[in-house]
C-alpha positions as CSV (number, residue, x, y, z in Angstrom):
1,X,-2.8,13.3,-5.4
2,X,-0.9,12.3,-2.8
3,X,1.5,15.0,-1.2
4,X,4.9,12.1,0.0
5,X,6.1,15.2,1.9
6,X,3.5,14.9,4.3
7,X,3.7,11.2,4.4
8,X,5.7,9.8,7.6
9,X,5.7,5.8,6.1
10,X,4.5,3.5,3.2
11,X,3.4,0.0,4.1
12,X,2.8,-2.3,1.5
13,X,0.0,-4.7,2.8
14,X,1.9,-8.8,1.0
15,X,0.3,-11.2,-0.7
16,X,-2.9,-10.2,-2.4
17,X,-5.9,-8.4,-1.1
18,X,-9.5,-8.6,-2.5
19,X,-10.3,-5.2,-4.1
20,X,-13.5,-5.0,-4.0
21,X,-13.5,-3.7,-0.2
22,X,-13.8,-0.2,1.0
23,X,-12.6,2.4,3.0
24,X,-13.8,1.2,5.8
25,X,-13.0,-2.6,4.9
26,X,-9.0,-1.5,4.5
27,X,-8.8,0.0,7.9
28,X,-9.8,-3.6,9.3
29,X,-6.5,-4.9,7.5
30,X,-4.6,-2.5,8.4
31,X,-5.6,-1.4,12.2
32,X,-6.7,-5.4,12.8
33,X,-4.4,-7.8,10.1
34,X,-1.0,-5.1,10.2
35,X,-1.4,-4.2,14.1
36,X,-1.1,-0.6,12.4
37,X,-3.0,2.9,13.2
38,X,-4.7,4.3,9.9
39,X,-3.9,8.0,11.9
40,X,-0.2,7.9,11.7
41,X,0.1,9.8,7.7
42,X,1.4,6.6,6.5
43,X,0.5,5.5,3.4
44,X,-1.4,1.5,2.9
45,X,-1.1,-0.1,-0.4
46,X,-2.7,-2.7,-1.5
47,X,-2.6,-5.2,-4.4
48,X,-5.0,-7.6,-5.9
49,X,-4.6,-11.3,-7.0
50,X,-3.6,-10.7,-10.5
51,X,-0.9,-7.8,-9.5
52,X,-1.9,-5.3,-12.0
53,X,-4.5,-3.1,-9.8
54,X,-3.7,-1.2,-6.5
55,X,-5.0,1.0,-4.4
56,X,-3.3,3.4,-1.7
57,X,-5.6,3.8,1.8
58,X,-4.2,7.6,3.1
59,X,-5.6,9.7,5.7
60,X,-5.3,13.3,5.8
61,X,-6.6,16.5,7.3
62,X,-9.3,14.3,9.1
63,X,-10.6,12.2,6.1
64,X,-9.6,8.7,4.0
65,X,-8.3,8.5,0.9
66,X,-9.3,5.6,-1.9
67,X,-6.2,5.9,-4.7
68,X,-7.1,3.3,-7.0
69,X,-4.9,2.8,-10.3
70,X,-4.6,0.0,-12.4
71,X,-2.2,-1.0,-14.9
72,X,-2.8,-2.3,-18.7
73,X,0.2,-3.6,-20.0
74,X,2.5,-4.5,-16.8
75,X,2.3,-6.6,-13.5
76,X,4.0,-5.1,-10.4
77,X,6.5,-6.8,-8.3
78,X,4.7,-7.3,-5.9
79,X,6.3,-9.4,-2.0
80,X,4.7,-12.2,-0.9
81,X,6.1,-13.7,2.6
82,X,5.1,-11.9,5.8
83,X,2.5,-9.5,7.1
84,X,3.7,-6.1,5.7
85,X,6.9,-4.0,4.1
86,X,7.5,-0.5,4.9
87,X,9.6,1.0,2.0
88,X,10.7,4.2,1.3
89,X,9.3,7.6,-1.0
90,X,11.8,6.8,-3.4
91,X,10.6,2.9,-3.8
92,X,6.9,3.6,-4.4
93,X,7.9,5.2,-8.0
94,X,10.1,1.8,-8.9
95,X,7.6,-0.3,-7.7
96,X,4.7,0.9,-9.4
97,X,6.7,1.5,-12.8
98,X,7.3,-2.8,-12.3
99,X,11.2,-2.9,-11.1
100,X,11.7,-4.8,-8.3
101,X,12.7,-3.6,-5.1
102,X,14.4,-4.4,-1.7
103,X,12.4,-3.5,1.1
104,X,14.1,-0.9,3.5
105,X,12.0,-2.9,6.7
106,X,10.5,-5.6,6.9
107,X,7.7,-6.6,9.8
108,X,6.7,-10.0,10.3
């Protein structure tokens, strides 16, 4: 399980992402498209087109983690505009339960 106390920031990759990618594919999205560093103790969250699956990329203690969650009977309210959205630690729980969240910061 992710220790949110050790996480500095949480970013959503807006729009949908092909979730067939592996760790290296998500690293290239973070560094290439989002223009962020994967090594700064952040979570990077990606969602599929149907909005029922997410993957979370996390770097911790010299290794990468890739978490996967599939929703059976609900959809995630995922931001579509812009490149990425930064959310708070409280908002990630709300997002995963299907609630609409207002982003704390937006990066366009």
